[in-house]
N, C-alpha and C positions, 0 to 999 in steps of 0.2 A: 866311894861315896857317890850315890846317883848323880847329885848335882854337878859335881866335878867332871864326872864320865860325860854327861851331857853337853857341859860347856866345852869339854875338849873335842868333842865331835863336831859341835855347832859354831864355835867362835870362829874358826878360820873363814866361813862362808859369809859372815856378817858383813865386812867391809865389802866384799865382792855385790852382795845384795844392794847395799847402799848406793854402790857405783852404779849399777845397771838400773835401779830404780830412777836415779838422777838423770842418766842418759838416754834411756830406752823410753820410761813411761811419762815423758816430758817432765820438766822440773819440778812441777808443783804436784800436789797430791789430787790429781784429776786425771777425772776418766780419760896379712898372714903370708907370711912369707912363702908357705909351701902352697898358696891356693891360687895359682893361675898368674903369677906375676909376669908381666910383660917386659917392663923395662924402666928405667929412671928418668927423673926430672929433677936432677939434683936430689935433695933430700925433702922437697916440698911437694906435697899431695894436694894442696889446695890453700886458700886464703878466704878468709872471713872478715870483713871490714879492715882489710889491710894485715891482719893477724896470720901469721903462717902456721899452717898445720902441717907437722912433719909427718914423713913415711912411718916413721917410728911410733909416733903417738897413735897414728890411725892403726897400725898393724896390731899394737898391743891391745886395743879395744877389740879389733876384729878377732884376733885369736881367743880373748876371753868369750865373745859372745860364740863363736865357732865351737869351742870347747862345750859349752853351755848346751848348744842344740845338739851336739853329739852325745853328751850325756843323758838329755831327755829322750832322744830316739834310738840310742844304742847302736848307731851306724855313722859312717862318714856321710856328711851331707854332699848332695849332688851337685852339679853346676850351677842349676837354677836356684837351689836354696843358698849357695853361697854367694850368689849375686844379690838376693834379699838381704842377706846378712850384710853384705858390703854397704847396701843402701841404708840399712839400719844403722850402721856404724857412723856412716857419713852425717845422716840426718841428725843423730845424737850428739856430733861433735859440733854441728851447726847450732844446735840448741844451746849446748853448754857455753859455746863462745859468745853468741848473742845475749844470753841472759846474764853471764857475768859482766859483758859490756855494761848493762843496764844497772847491775848492781854497783859497779865502779862510778857510773855516771851520777848515780843518786847518793854517793857516798856512804852506803851502808857499812856497818860494821858490827862484829859480833866480839864482845870483850872476853877475856879469859874468866872473869867472875860469872859471866852469865852461863858458860858451859858449866863451871864447878857447882852452881846452883841447880843446873838442870841434872847432871849426873848424880850429884850428892843429895838432891831434893828429895821431897815425898813422892814423887813421880818421876822416876829415871826413864830414859827412852826406852820405850816398850821391847824394841828388838834385842836391847841389852838385859832388860827385866825378867823376860821369860826364860831365861836360862837359870834362874835362881829360884824357881818355883818347885816346891817339893810335891810328893805324890798326892798329898791331900789338897793341892792347889794354894798352898800359902808361899808368899813371897819370903824367901830367905834373907833379911836385910843382914844377919851377921855374917853369912858367906859371902854375900855381895861386898861388904865393906872390906872383907879379906883380899877379895879379888882386886879391889881398887888399891889396897894398900901394897899388895905384892902380886902383880899378875904373872909374874915368871914362874909361880908355884902351880898355877892353873894351866898356862899355855906355854908347852915347851917346843922348841925347835924339833921338827919331825926328824931332821938330820943330826940332831944332838951336837950341833956345832956352836950356836949362839946362846949364852947363858941369859941374854937380855931380850930373847925374842917376845916373851909376852910384853914387855915395856914398849917395845917397839911397835908392837900390834896395836897397843892402846892409843899410841901417839897416832897412829895412822886413823885408827877409829875416831879420835878428837878431831882431825882434820874433816873427816866425813860429816861429823856432827855440825861443825862450824859451816859448812858449806849449807846443810839442811836448815840450820836457822837463818842463814843470809835468804835462803830462798822463801822462807815463811815470811820474813820481814818484807822482801819484795812482793810477796803474793798480797800482804796487807795493805801495802800502797797502792798496788794496781787494782785491787778491788774495794778500795775504800768507798768508792761512789756507787757500788752495786747496791742497790735497793729494789725491793718488791712493793710496789703500792698497794693501798687497800682495795682499789679498783681491780688489779690484777688478781688478787687473791679471790675476791668476790666473783670476778668473771670464771676463774678456773673452778670454783666451787659449783657455779650454775651449770657450768658445761658438763660436769661430772655428776649432777643429781637433778636437776630440773627436769620434769617429764612433761609430756602433752600429747594429745591426740588431735588429729585434724582430718579434715576432708580436702581433697585437692583434684581440680582438673588440670592435666597437662596438654598443652597444645605442642605437640613434638615436632621439632624442626625437620627430623628425618622423614616426617610425612609429608613435607612440602618438596614437591617434584621440581626438577631443574627447570622444567617448562613455566613453573609458577612464578619465577623471578629473573629479571633480566640483570647482568652484570655488564656494565659500560666500561670503556677505557678509564673514565674519570673516577669511577667507584674503583678500579684497581689502583690508580695513582693515589686516591685519598687512603686506601688500606695500606699502601706501601708509606706514606708519609707517618700515618698514625703508628705504625710499627717498625719505623725506621732501624731500631736497635737490634731487631731481628736479622738483619741485613749487613750489618757490621761485620767485618771479616778481619781475623788475625792473620799476621804474616804467615805465609806458608811455604813450604818447599816441597817440589815434585822430586821423588827419590827413584833412581833405579837400582836395584840390588840382586845379587845372586847368592844362593846359599851352597854351602858345601856340607851336606849331611854327613853327621858322623854316623858310620856303619862299622861293625865288627869286621875285621879283616880275616881271611882264610887262616892266617897265622894266629890271630886271635881264638877261632874256633878250635884250631889243632891244639893250641896250649890247654884250653878247657877240656877237650877230650883227653888229653894226656892226663890232666888232673883226675878226672873222674874214672879213667882207666887204673891209675895208681890207687885212688882210693877202694876200688873194685878188688884189686889184687891183694891189698892189704886186709881187706874183709873176709876174703875167702881164705886168707892165710891165719886167720882167727883173731885179727885185732878186734877190740871192742867197737861195734859199729857206732854206738853214741859218741864214743871219742872221736872217731873219724867225722862225725857231724860237725863237732865244734871246730875240727881242722880243715875241712874241706867245704862245707856248705856255706853258701851265701845267705841262708835264712836259717835261723834257729829252730830246731825240732827236737821234740823229745817223745813223740808218738802220739797218735791220735787215732780214734776209730773212724771207719769209713764204711758207708753203704753204696749199693749200687746207684749209680746217677750222679755221684759226688765228685767223681774223677774225670780226667780227660779220657775219651774212648780209648786209646792206645795204652794208657796208663792202667785203666781199669781192666782190660782185656788181659793184660800181663799178670798184675798183681792176684786176680781172682782165678788164675790158672795154676798160681803157686800155692805151696803149703806153708804152714806156720814154721818159721825158721830160716825160709829159702831167701836168697838175694835174688832180685830182679833189676836187669838192667845191666849197663847204662842204656837208658831210653832218651832219645832225641825228641824234643819238642820246639815249639816257636821260640822259647827264650833261652834254651841250652840244652842241658843234659840232667836226668835224673837218674840216681841210684836208690833202689827202695829195698827195705828189708821188712818182710812180714814177720811181725812179732807174735801175734796170736790171731785166732779166729774164735767167733762165738755165734750163736745163734741170733738172728736178728729178729726184732719184734714184729715184722711183717714179711710177708713173701715178695720177692721181686720177679718179675717176668721181662725177657726181652722180646720185643716182636717187631715185624715189619708190615706194613699195609700198604694196599692200593686203594685210592679214592676216586670215585666217580661221583661228581656233584650232580644234584637235582634242579637246584635252582636255576632258572634261565633256559631250561631244557624244554622244548616243545613236547617230548613225548616221554614222560617219566618212566613209563612201563618198558620203553626200549633201553633207557639206561640200566633198569634192573636186570633184564635180559642179558645186556653185555656183562654185567658185572657176574651173572651166573655162569657165563661162557668162560670168563677169565678163571673164575675160581675152579671149574673143572679142568682147565688146562694145568693151572699150578698142581692140582691132586693128582693129574696125571704124569707129573713130574717135570713140568716145564721150568725153567729158570724162572723163579720168583722175582729176583732182583732185576731182571731184564724185562720182565711182564710189568713191574713198577716203573721202570724208566719209560716204557713205550705209552703206559695207559694212565698212570696216576695224576691227577691234578694237582696234588700237594708237593709243589715244585722243590720246597725245602728238604723233602725226605726222598723224592723220587730220584734225584740225581745220587743218593746213596743206597739205591735199591730199594727204598721204602722204608729202611731201617729208623724205628723211631727210639733206639737205645732201651735202657732199662727204665721200669717204672714200677710203682706199687699202687694199691689201691687208693681210690680218690684223686688221681692224677688224669684219668680220662674220663669222658662223658660215659654215662651209666651202661648204654646199650654196648658199646664198645668193650668196655671194662668187664663186663658179664661174659661175653662170647670170649674174649682173650684169655681170662682167668680159667674158663671151663675147658680150655684145649690144652693137648699135651705138646710136649716139645717136638716140633716137626709137623704138627697138625696145620692145615689150613682151614680157616673157620669163615663163615659167611656165604654170601654176602650179608652183611648187617648195617641196617638203616639207623643213622643217627641225624641230628639237625644238619649236619656237614653234607650228607650225601649217602651212597652206598660204600661199605668198606669189605675189602678181602682181606683177612688177617692171617699172618703165618707166625706161630710161636717158635722162636729161635732159642730161647733159654729160660731156666728157671733156677731160683737160688732163695736160701733162706739164712745166708751167712751175712756177717759183716767182719771187717779185718782192721786189726791194729797195725798201722805202719808208720815207720819212721824213714825220712827221705834226705838224701844229700841232693841239694839243688844246686847246680852249677850254672848260672847265667852266662851266655856269652855275650860280652859288651866290649866296646872299643877299648883298647890298652892305651896307656900312656904314649906308646910308640905310635900307634894308629892315629890318636889324636894330635899328636906334634907332627906327622906327616901330612895330615890334612891341613893344619894350619900353614906348613909350608908351601902347599899348593895354593891355599887362598892368598898368602903373601906373593907368591910368584904371579898369580892371576892379577892382583892389584898393581904390582910392580909394571907388569907387560901392559896393563889397560892405560895406564898414565902416558906410555909411550905410542900408544897404538889409537884404539877407540873402544869404548867399553862393550858395546853391543857387538863388535866384530870380534874381540877377544873371548867373549861368552860363546859365541857361535863357535869359534875354534876349538874352545875347550868343552864344548857339549853341555852348556849349562843354560837354563832357562833365566832369561832377563824378566823380572817382576817390577811392578812399579807401585809406588805408594804416595800418597799426599800426606804430609804431617803439618801440624799446626804448631806454633810457637810455644804455646803454653800446655801443650799436651805431652804425654809421656808414651803415647800409643803410635805404634807402627803399623798401619794396617798390612796383614799378611805375615807379620812377624810376632806382634804382641807388645808387650811393654818393655821400652827401652829409652831410658831418659838419655843415656848416653849418646846413642845415634842421633836423636832430635837436637841435642846440644851441639854435636859435631856439626850437623846440617846447616845449623843457623851461624855457626861461627866461620864455616868456610864458603867459598864463592863457587857458583854455577862452573861444572866441569870438574870440580875437586873429586878426587876418588880416596875412599878411606882405607885405612889399615884394617885387618878383620878384626870383627866385633864377635864374640861367643853371644849366642841367642837359642836358647832351647835345645841344646845338645847339637848346635852347628856352628859353623863359622860362616859369618856374613860380611860380603864386602859391598860397599855402598857408593852410588855417585850422586851427585846433586845436579838434577836436569834442569831445574828450572825454580825461579825465587819469584815470590810476589809479596809485595808490602802490606801491611795492614790498611784497611780501608773500607768502603762500603760497597756492596754490589750494586750496580746501576739499575735503574727501573727497567730498561729494555731487557737487560739479561734475565730478570726474575719475573717479568710481567705474567707470563702463562703460568707459571707455579702459584701465582697468587690467587688465581681463579678459584680454585675450591674454597680457600679461607674466606674470600670476598663473597663467594656464593652463600657460605655458611652464615655469614653475618647478615646476609639480605633475608634469608630463610628465618633467622631468629627475629628480625624486624618484622617479618610478616606474621611469625606467631603471636608477637606482641599485639598486633592490630586484630588478629582473630580473637585474642582473649580480650581485648577491649570490646569488641562487637558483641561477644556473648556475655559479657559483664553488663552490657546496656540493657539486655533482654529481661533482666531480674530486677524486681522492684525492691524498695528498701527493706521490705518485710520478708523477703525470700530468703531461704536457705540454700546452700551451694547445690545439694542433692535436686533442688528444684530444676536445675540447669539442664539435666536430662530430659525433661518433659518439654521446654521451650527449645532446646537444641538437641535433637535425639542423637546426632554424630558425636556428642561430647559424652566421655565417660567420666563419672565422677568416682574417685577411690578413698578409702578410707586406710588410714594409717594403723590404727590402734594405738596404744599407749607405747611411747618410746623416748629414752633419752634423748634431749634436744641436741646436745654436743656430740651424740654418736651418729647422727643421721635417722631420717625417716625411712621406714619399709616403704619399697617402690621408688624411693627418691635416692637414698644414699646420701653421702656428705655433701650437699650443695649449700655454700653459705649464703646465697640470696635466700632460699627457701628456709633454712634454719633462722636467719635474721628475723623473717616476717613472722614465723610462729612464736619466737620469743617475745616480739613486741606488740602484736595486733591483739585488740580485745576478743575474747572468746565470743563467738556469735557472730562475727563482723566479717563480712568477705572482703579480702584484699583487692587493691587494683591490681593490674597485670604485673607479675613480676618475672623478670627475665632470668632463667636459670641456665644451667649447663646444658639441659637437653632440650629447653625449649621455655615457653612462657607458662606461668602458672596462675591459677586462682585458687586462693587458699582461704578456707575457713577453719579456725581453731575450735575444737570442740572442748576440751579442757587443757588446762595448764597448771601445774601444782605451784602454790605461791613459794616465795623465798622462805627458808626454814631456818629462822635465825637461831634457833638453839642447837642445831646440828652444825651450823656455820661456826658458832663459837667453840664447840667441841672439837672440831676439825681444823679451824682456823690454823693453829700453831703448827701442826704437821704440814699442812699444805704450804705454809709460808717457808718453813725449813726447806722442803723439797724444791719449791720455785726458787729460793735463794740459792741453792747448790746448782740447780740447772743454768741458772743466770749465770753464776759464777763460771761454770764450767764453759759456756758458750763465749763468755767474755774473755777468758784466758785463752781459749783457742783462737778467737779473731785477734786478740791482741798479739799472740805470738805469731800468726800467720802473716800480720802486718809488718812485725819486724823481719820476718824472713824475707817477704817481698821488697822491703826497702833496704835489706842488706846488700853489700857489695860481696857475692860469692865466686870465688874461682874455684871450679872443681877440675883436677887434674888426674882424677883416679883412672881415666881410660889410658893414661900413659903408663901406668903401674900395671893395671890388671887388663886382660884380654877379654 
C-alpha cells in the first residue's frame, strides 16, 4: 500500500526533524567522539545559568548534525566545517536551555488532553498528516486512525528485535509535540504586546507607493576646499564631546601567536603515489575502471566530455595524445595525482588551434614604424628557423606568456580579437604568421597545433593531504613549543624553532582574530587568562596555533589628545556642510517669492538646478539617492514652494516639488491587510531575535568546549 510504504520511509526522520527545528532554527517558527577530542573536564562541557551540559548530551547532538552534514554533501566534513557544526550544536543547546528556563519560570504546561485533541482533531500536525495523503491529494483519515491505534503495524524495528518499536516511536514523537506546543505558548506570551499601529501601516504604504517629481540645487560639500574652512582645537574638542560614543573602547588584548601549518609529508605523498600506482596496475590488469574510481578516487566521476582548453595543460597534452580506450598516467599536479582513462572521442563542434605569439606594443612608442620594422625582422628570424620560444622570451611584452615561450594554449573561434584570429586560423601547423596589427600592437604568431576532437574522460583523483599521523605529529610539535615557551620566552622559542611571531589585537565582544579569522575560543581564552599566559594549541584553518597574551587593556574612552588629529577630517567635513548651508541660504535670498527654482541659474550662474523626473519617494530620488532629509522635504513641502536650505548627506539642498501623488485611499484599503500581516511578522521576528539575544547576554554561560576539542 503506497501510504504505508511512504510512512515506513519517512517516519523515522520526523522526530529528528523536530529536534533540529527546535535546536538549530531557533525555538520558534522564525526566520563527536571521533571529531578531534582533546581531553576531559569531567563529563561537563559547559554550564548555562548553572545547569550542567554533559559531554554526552553535546556529543549526541553533534553526531546528529555531523551525520546530517555528511548526508547532504556526500563526504566527511573537514576541520573548518566541524568547527562550525560544533558552534551550531553549542548555540542550539544554549537556546534550548534558556528557553526551557523561561517556560519553567512562567509555569507553562501542556496537558495530555491538549495533545490528544491536536493529534486526533480535524487538523493533525502537518508533518504527521502529510504521510497519509494519497496520490489524489486526499488525507486518508481511516489509515491515519489505524496508525494511531496500532503504530507497530506501520513502523517496525529495522533490526527486527523490538515488537513495540512503533509504540515507542509514537511516545517520542509525543514528547516533541509537547515541546512544540510549549514553545507556541511561550511565543504567544512574549509577542502578546507586539502591535503595528495605523500610522506605521500608512507610512509603509506611502513609502512604497507615493510618487513625486522635483527640482533641486545641490551645494556640494566636496566642492568646498580645505582652505575655505578653518578648524580650531576648540572645534575638534566640540566634535569629540558631541561624538563621545565613537571613542568608547571595549576591553582588548594584544596577542602574539605562531602558526604550525598543516602540510602533507613525504610519507603522505608516497602513500598516495602507491595508491594511484595500485589503481593503475589493476586497471592495466583488466579491472573495470569505473569500479576503481569508486575504490580509489577522492571525487566521484562517471565520465564527461572535454574540449581543448578545459584541462590543465599537462593533463590535456597527455590525454589528447592518447587513443580511445588507453590509460593515461599517473599524472602529478598541484593537488596530487590523476589517472585518466580515455573512454571515447568524437568530432568537436568547432576547430581548435594552439599557438604562440610575440607581442610588440605600439602605444607609448615614439616611432610606430620602427616597431613594425622590428616585428618584421623577428618574423623573418622565426621563419629562418630561430627558436620561437627564445624570441618570445627576449622580445614579447606579453609577460604572462613570454615566460612560457609565448604559448597561448588552445583556443577556438571567438576567443581572440578578429585580426589575430583570422591570421592564426589561416596558417598551417608550423607556420609563422604576421606581423599582424591589433589594438594591442604587432603580433608574430606561430601555430603549433590543430584539432577537431573532444574526448570523454573518466579520472581517478588522488589528492595529497596531511594524514592523521602527520596532523598528530604537528600537534605534538605545537604542544612542545607551548611547553618550552612557558619556561623560556615566547619570541625566543619561536626564533629557535624557525617560526614567525605574529600579532593581533582582539576585542572582548568580537570573535575575530586578525590574521587568523573567526575563533571565539581563542578570544574567550585571552580574556580569561592573564598577561604572559601561553595557550595550548588551537586548530584554525587547517593549522595549529599557539597564542600568548602580550598586553591587556580595560574598557574605557580614548582620550582626546590621542584621537585629536584623527578628528580633523570629520570636523572639517562638518564645517564644510555648515558652509554649504550658508551658500544655500545666500542663494535662496536672491529669489523673489514668485520665482521658481530654475530661476536660480539666472541670478546665480554657478548653481546648477537638476530635475528628478517622477520617482517613488521612499526609494530615493535620481541624482540624490536615499537621503532621509531630502525625502522628508519632498514628502511634506507644498508643490511650487521652494524649501529653506536642507542639510543632506552630500551637502545643502534647495528643493522645489513639481508634482506629488495624493494618498490613494482606495489602494490603501485593498492593500492594508497584506501590509499589516507582513509588518506584524517582521516585527515579531525582530522582537523575538532581540528577546533571545538579551536572554543570551544576561545568561551565565560557561563554555569548556576547548578542553574537549582542539
